[in-house]
BAKEBA-437585 format. One record per atom (N, C-alpha, C): x, y, z. Coordinates in steps of 0.02 Angstrom, whole numbers, plus 50000, padded with zeros to 5 digits. Layout:
! residues N
XYZ ...
This chain:
! residues 391
519785002350076 519365008450085 518795006850135 518685011750181 518175010950229 517475010550197 517025006750230 516345006350202 515875010850242 516175015050285 515785019750327 515735026650290 515135029050280 515025035450248 514865040750302 515265045850302 515155051650351 514585056150324 514095057350366 513545061650348 513705068850375 513815073450327 513965080450342 513345084450326 513035087250376 512415091050366 512535098450361 512315101250306 512405108650296 511735112350294 511245109450328 510585113050330 510635120250360 511065120750412 511095127350447 511565132250413 511935129950363 512375134550327 512115135250256 512235130650210 511995131050143 511235130950141 510925127150184 510185126850186 509875133650202 510175137150250 509925143750268 510005148850215 510455147350167 510545151950111 509995151850060 509485147350071 508895147250029 508575154150030 508385156849973 508045163349971 507435163450016 507405168550059 506825169150101 506885166150170 507435162350181 507525158750244 507985162950289 507785163950352 508215167450400 508035164250469 508485160250494 508355157050559 508665161050616 508315160950672 508605164150732 509095159550765 509475162150811 509965157750848 509585152050885 509015153750914 508645148550950 508425143150900 508175145050843 507945140350795 508505135950768 509105139150757 509675135250734 509905130050787 509895132150851 510065127350903 509565121750905 508925123250898 508405117950900 508515112950843 508665115550784 508775111050728 509425106950741 509955110150768 510585106450780 510465100850830 510055102250882 509905097050931 509525091250901 509095092850853 508745087550817 509235083550772 509675087050742 510185083550700 510635079150743 510755081150804 511135076950850 510745070550864 510105071250876 509685065250887 509655060750824 509655063850767 509655060050704 510295056150696 510855058750723 511485055050721 511955057250665 511895063550642 512345065550591 513055066250620 513555065150578 514265065250602 514525072250607 514355076850559 514625083650560 514025088350548 513995093550589 513495098850582 513865105150559 513755107450498 514045113950477 513585119250503 513785122550557 513345126950594 513265133750564 513715135950520 513645142450492 514295145050465 514295151450448 514835155250416 514975161050463 515395160150515 515405165050569 515575171950548 516015173150499 516215179850481 515685183550444 515165180150422 514645183450378 514195188050415 514075186550481 513635190950520 513715189550595 513505194050637 513535192750709 513045187350728 512495186850691 511995181650707 512285174850692 512625174050634 512935167550618 513475165950668 513875170850689 514405169550737 514085167050803 513575170450826 513265168450888 512965161550883 512655159850826 512335153350818 512835147750820 513395148650783 513945143650782 514195142650853 514325148050888 514585147650957 514095144151005 513465145650997 512955142451042 512895135151027 512895133250962 512865126150945 513465122750968 514065125650960 514685122650986 514665121651061 514315126051095 514275125551170 513775120351193 513215119751156 512655115651182 512575108951150 512875107751090 512755101451055 513385097251060 513305091051085 513875086651091 513755080451048 514285077051028 514205071150986 514475072450918 514105076250875 514345077850808 514925082550811 515365082350761 515855087450749 515495093750728 515715099650755 515405105950735 515865109550687 515645111050627 516055113950576 515835121250563 516325125550543 516175132350525 516525133750459 516165137150415 516425138650347 516875144950350 517405145050310 517825151050304 518155151150237 518225157150208 518605157850145 519335157550162 519755157350110 520465157750119 520645164950136 520425166950196 520535173750221 520695173250295 521165177250317 521345177150388 520785178850435 520385184150417 519855186250460 519285181050466 519185177250412 518705171750413 518905166150460 519555164350458 519795159050498 519765161050572 519975167350585 519955170050653 519265169750683 518755172050644 518085172050670 517825164950681 517995160250635 517765153550644 518085150050705 518715151350715 519055148650773 518745151050839 518605157650842 518295160050903 517595157550915 517225156750861 516545154050865 516545146750886 517035142950866 517065135850882 517415134050948 517655139050983 518005138051047 517665133051094 517005133351105 516705128551154 516615121551129 516725120251066 516585113651036 517045108451062 516785102451080 517205096751097 517585094151037 517245094350976 517555092350914 517405097850862 517935101150838 517865106850792 518175105350726 517875107950673 518155107750606 518135114350572 518695116350542 518705122350499 518615119850427 518145122950392 517985121050324 518185126950281 518775126250249 519085131650211 518975130550138 518785135850101 518655135150031 518905140849989 519035139349926 519195144549875 519005141149808 518825145349759 518625142949693 519235141049653 519125135749611 519665133349566 519475133149493 518875135349473 518695135349405 518935141749370 519055141349305 519305147449270 518845153249277 518175151949270 517715157849274 517705161249342 517775157149394 517795160049464 518455163449475 519005160349456 519635163349471 519735169949432 519495170249370 519565176149327 519085181449345 518435179749347 517895184549355 517765186649425 517825182049473 517665183649541 518245185249583 518755180749584 519325181649627 519855186349599 519865186849533 520415190949502 521105188349520 521155181649522 521795178549538 522005173749485 522665173249480 522965168249433 522965161549471 522985155849431 522995149549462 523525148549516 524115150949501 524675150149548 524535154049613 524195159649605 523995163649667 523495159849708 523045156449675 522535152249708 522895146649749 523345143549719 523735138149754 524115140749813 524385146949807 524725149849863 524265151349920 523665153649904 523185155149958 522965148549993 522855143249952 522665136849982 523185134550032 523815134650010 524355132450054 524395136750118 524345143250110 524415147850167 523845147150217 523225146850193 522675147150239 522455140450265 522545135150229 522435128450257 522935127450312 523575129350299 524105128650351 523905132750414 523655138850402 523445142950459 522875139550498 522385136850462 521825133550495 522065127450537 522545123950507 522805117850537 523185119450603 523405125450608 523745127650671 523255127950729 522605129050714 522105129950765 521735123450781 521605119150730 521225112950742 521565107350701 521435101250726 521705095550691 521305093750629 520635095450633 520165093650580 520045099150533 520355098950474 520265104250423 520005100950359 519465103950332 519205101850268 519305107250217 519545105350157 519625110350104 519145108750049 518795114050025 518335113449969 518575117649911 518565114549854 518715118049787 518065120349758 517885126349770 517225128949745 517225128349669 516655126149643 516535125349571 517005120249542 517115114749582 517595109549560 517415106349492 516775105549479 516575101749419 516675105849356 516805112349361 516985116449303 517725118449303 518105114949345 518825116349352 519215111749304 519815113849284 520255109349250 520445103749297 520405097549275 520525092049318 521225091849348 521705092949306 522385092949331 522505098349381 522225104349370 522295109849419 521925108049482 521315105049477 520935103249535 521335098449577 521625093549547 521985088649586 522625091949621 522955096549583 523515100049613 523285104249672 522715107449667 522455111349722 522315106949784 522035101149770 521875096449825 522535093849857 523025092349816 523675089949843 524005095249885 523965101549863 524265107049903 523905107449971 523225106749970 522845107050031 523045101350080 523115095450052 523315089750093 524005090950124 524445093150084 525135094750108 525135099950164 524645104450159 524605109750212 524215107450273 523925101350271 523615098850331 522885096950329 522575097550268 521865095850263 521755088250266 521275086050305 521115078850310 520545076750264 520125081650247 519545080250203 519585085050142 519485082150083 519475086050021 518765085349992 518445091249988 517745091349962 517745093649887 517375089849846 517295090949778 516575093249766 516425099749767 515745102149760 515535102949685 514945100949672 514625102749607 514235109249623 514575114549629 514295120549656 513695123349621 513675122649556 513105125549516 512675119749487 512755113749510 512335108249484 512465106849411 513085107049389 513265106549320 513385099349296 513625095149338 513905088549318 513365083549302 513515079449252 513115073449241 513365067649283 512945063049296 513085058249348 513715054049329 513755051349270 514365047249253 514995051749255 514915057849232 515475062449231 515705063949302 515245064849346 515435066249418 515765060349447 515515054449436 515845048549462 516535047649439 516645049149373 517335048749346 517795053749379 517525059749393 517965064749425 518165062549495 517705059449532 517865057049599 518385051449596 518315046949547 518805041649539 519495044449525 519495049649483 520125052949463 520455055949527 520045059449567 520325062449627 520545057249681 520135052049686 520315046749734 520995043449717 521115042549652 521725039349632 522335043849643 522225050549646 522775055349649 522925057649720 522535055649769 522615057849839 522785051949885 523135053249940 523295048149988 522675044350013 522735038150026 522175034150046 521845036650112 522265039350157 521995041750221 521585048150216 521615051550160 521215057650150 520515055750131 520025058550166 519315057550150 519115062250092 518805059150043 518505063349988 517775064250004 517545070549998 516845072450011 516525074949948 515845074149943 515475076749886 514925081549912 514805086849875 514315091949894 513975093949828 513355091249816 513045092249751 512405096349753 512345100949706 511755104949699 511265102149648 510655104249653 510095101049617 509835105049557 510245109349527 509995113449475 509705109549415 509975103549403 509715099049352 509365093149378 509195093549443 508835087749474 509275081649487 509925082649489 510395076749495 510785076649559 510635080749608 511035081149667 511095074549704 510555071049714 510575064749749 510945059449708 510745059049643 511065054349598 511825055449594 512025061549588 512755063149585 513105061449652 512775062949708 513075061449773 513195053749777 512705049949758 512745042549762 513295040049715 513335043349654 513875041349607 514555042949637 514595048349676 515235050149706 515415044949758 514925042449797 515065037349849 515285030949813 514945029149760 515135023149722 515855023649697 516095029749681 516755030749654 517295031549709 517095031449772 517585031749825 517525037249876 517065041849869 516945047049918 516675043849982 516915045950039 516655043150100 516405048350149 516265054450124 515875059250158 515375062250107 514765063350128 514255066250084 513945072350119 513895077950086 513635084150113 512945084950091 512475085550138 511745085450123 511405090450165 510775091850149 510325096250189 509665092950197 509365094050253 508685091350266 508185094350218 507785089950187 507295092050135 507615094550071 508255094150065 508615096350007 508625103949998 508545107650053 508515114950046 509235117750034 509265123750007 509915126749993 509895131849936 510435134249916 510475139249862 510105136849801 509745141549767 509395140149704 508935134049711 509095128749675 508665122649673 508815118049732 509315120049774 509455116349836 510035111449830 510125107749886 510675102849894 510395095749888 510835090949892 510635084049894 510245083149959 509685079849958 509255079050016 509535073650062 509635075450124 509895070850175 509475064450177 508805065250180 508375059350189 508415054450129 508485057250069 508515052950009 509175049150005 509715052750015 510375049450015 510435044250071 510235046050130 510295041350187 509875035050180 509255036150158 508815030050150 509025025950091 509255029050039 509505025149980 510075020549999 510545023350039 511115019550059 510915013850106 510425015450151 510225010250198 509775004950169 509295007150128 508835002250099 509134997550048 509645000450012 509984996349963 510724995249981 510814993350044 511514992150064 511784986050027 511344981650003 511554975949961 511924978449899 511704984249873 511984987249814 512604991449827 512524996049877 513045000849891 513604998049933 513464993249977 513984990150020 514344995350065 513965000250086 514215005250135 513685006250188 513865009450241 513385010850294 513515017850323 513025020350363 513115026550397 512785025650467 512825030750508 512615030350579 511955033650592 511585035750542 510965039450555 510435035050587 510025037850632 509445034850659 508855036450613 508665031950568 508185033650516 507495035050545 507375032450605 506715034050636 506615041150654 507155045250653 507095052250670 507035056750607 507055053650550 507075057650487 506435061550478 505865058550488 505225061950472 505125068150518 505225067250583 505155072950629 505665078650617 506275076450597 506785081450580 506575085350519 506295082050470 506065085450410 505525090350426 505035088250467 504475092650484 504705098850523 505205097850568 505455103550606 505795108550560 506215106150516 506565110650469 506035114250425 505545110850401 505015114050361 504675119450399 504495117950462 504125122650504 504525128950517 505175128250536 505575133950556 505835137950497 505905134650438 506145138650379 505575141250339 504965138650348 504405140750308 504415137850238 504865133250225 504885129750158 504445123750157 503915123950119 503425118550118 503705112550079 503575106550106 503805100450074 503295098350022 503475097149959 503025095349909 502725088449928 502095087449913 501745081249936 502085074749909 502355074949847 502655068849818 503385068549831 503645072249879 504365072249896 504535065249921 505085062449895 505295055849918 505435055749992 505265050550025 505405048850096 504965052750143 504935059450136 504605063550188 503995067250164 503795066850099 503215070150072 502575066850100 502045070750104 501395067950129 501165061750087 501325061550026 501105056149985 501595050249979 502175050750014 502705045950007 502465038750022 502005038250071 501745031650090 500985031650092 500675035550046 499955035550041 499745032049977 499195028449980 498975024549922 498225025949909 498065027849848 497365028949831 497095023749781 497515021449738 497315016549686 497025010249721 496445008049700 496145001949728 496594995849722 496924995249668 497364989449657 497944989649705 498224995449716 498804996249763 498544995149834 497954997849849 497714997049919 497584989649935 497294986049888 497194978849898 497864975349911 498374976849872 499024973849885 499314975649952 499274982049971 499544984350033 499204980750094 498554980150089 498184976650143 498364969350150 498524966250091 498724959250095 499454958250117 499874962650093 500604962350110 500924968950090 501104973450138 501384980150121 501954979750072 502314974150070 502884973550024 502704973749950 502044972849937 501844972849866 501974979449832 501864984949872 501964991649841 502434996249883 502704993549936 503164997349976 503764992849995 504334994349966 504924990549987 505284994050045 505095000250059 505335003750118 504845002450176 505105002050237 504695001150296 504525008350323 503905010250311 503675016950329 503755018150402 503615013050444 503645013950516 504365015150540 504835011950505 505555012950525 505795019750508 505425023450465 505605030250448 505155035250484 504825033150536 504445037550577 503745039050548 503535035150498 502885036050467 502495029750471 501935029350431 501545023250424 501205023650355 501015017650330 500645017450267 499945020350281 499695024150230 499025027050236 498625025750172 498035023050183 497605021650125 497125027550118 497105030750062 496705036650050 496035034850017 495495037350046 494845036350015 494745041949965 494725040349900 494645045549850 494355042649787 494445046149732 494155044249667 494365037349645 494975035149661 495235029049633 495275023349683 495035024649745 495095019449797 494565013949790 494685008449820 494225002749814 493895000649880 493524995249878 493124993149938 493584990449992 494154987849974 494584985050027 494814990450074 494994996250047 495215001750089 494635004750128 494035004950097 493465007650134 493265002850190 493274996450180 493144991550232 493644992350289 494254993050273 494774993550323 494684999850366 494505005550332 494405011650371 493775011250416 493245008250391 492655007550432 492765003050490 493164997650480 493334993250535 493734996850589 494225000750564 494645004350613 494215009450655 493695012150624 493275017050660 492745013550700 492685007050695 492155003150731 491475004250705 491395005250639 490715006350609 490485000150576 489854998150592 489564992250561 489324993950490 489294988850447 489064990150378 488854983650347 488494984350295 488284978450252 488624979250184 488544973950144 488814974250075 488494979850035 487844980950046 487484986450013 487734993150035 487884993850102 488184999950129 488835001450094 489254996250088 489904997650056 489805000049984 489354997049949 489254999349879 489015006549873 488535008049917 488245014949913 488765020149939 489145018349991 489625023050017 490185024149967 490395018849931 490935019849884 490675024549826 490075023649806 489815028149754 489845035349778 489635036549841 489625043249867 490335046249871 490805041649896 491495044249902 491805046149835 491685042249784 491945043749716 491665050249691 491025051749703 490725057949680 491015063949715 491075063349783 491365068649822 492105069949806 492465064549791 493155065149778 493295068649711 492785069349669 492885073249609 493125080249623 492975082449685 493195089149706 493945089449722 494295083949705 495045083749713 495255084249784 494905080849829 495125080449896 494945073549926 495385070849969 495245064249998 494705065050053 494415059350068 493875058950120 494195057350188 494145061950237 494455060550301 493945056850346 494145055150407 493735051150452 493085054350467 493095060950482 492485064550499 491975064150441 492225065450382 491755065150324 491495058150310 491925053150320 491715046250312 491155044450360 491235046850425 490705045450470 490055048650450 490085054850424 489475058050402 489155054150344 489555051750300 489285047550245 488985041250271 489315038150318 489035032050349 488375033450384 488365039050422 487795040750462 487195042150420 487295045150360 486735046950315 486395040750289 486715035150293 486405028750267 485945025550320 485965028150380 485585025150436 485015029950456 484455027250468 483875031150486 483895033250558 484155028850602 484125030450673 484635035650689 484545039450743 484995044350769 485555040850810 486165041850792 486715038750828 486935043150885 486935040450945 487145044451002 487825042451029 488055046451075 488695044951108 489295045951062 489805042551078 490435043151039 490335039550973 490285043350917 490085040150854 490645035650826 491215035550854 491725030850831 491665024350872 491265024450923 491235018350968 490595014450957 490365013950897 489735010450880 489805002850896 
């Protein structure tokens, strides 16, 4: 089995389905170009049949972005495949991503189809897609609530019709981690070795990243993710969390991917800016607090050796460690900040300034450089002239 994990990014398709998000064609192209720099293997650019805007965006990304495979989503419907094929025409490497639901609730309540009718549609439309492109992915929507035997049969039918990748989505975030890993092992054992198994996990129970990693451990070699974890309802598995977990603990996972981790932070910020979806401060990897330290004990350790409280290299992820002056910070961080600003001080100054900082920080805000300078200046009788950071 290959130890290379394919990173399939669905920020522009599933991610844009986040309530309240609507990206323009220009914005989608800008994100796609950033994903290209990040080094993702597959960009799912959209669902062309769904709107003229989606069609235009997929076509423009296919025309302007080179390197990654450009994928378009389509149901097991002729009109969907036709629209996706036309949109992908300019792409150097194109993929048709064909899906249909396989769970009893979806087949009965939504599709109004019997299981054998679903299998017939899979065979027909995967074969039709394969006539247009070599790279076809089949997804069994709501796979984790499907009967396992039927799910495997559906996947086998898709492979026989020409699918090279079989995606097992946890569409509603239903699966438990061990359960999902077992499902992927079951599917891996029942499909040809040359077929790539993919995982696409939602975060309704907060398990999207954990389930995705469990799927990789069980044999999946493609993982479908979105920047900042955006997507339907509670979102998708977060690209940055999955990618950094695999890279930082390669000793455990024994797999690798091709992402340039130094581009993760800027990619995250661009997606947040263009979608309007704010990143929570304590978000892993890309949150404002991910590499910030306020506790005096932690600050002292970081100043002596960053490895004491950070096993991840913040600089390699496009960030840097930051020591916050606040209610819980200590003198080591204060001294470091004053030295960086070029401000002279005595032991008594440090004591008095720390007391002032702790009082002001009761207002639940950190002390920035400008406010620190004002605190420092208030301790001195003389008027400080010129560049106050160049003392």
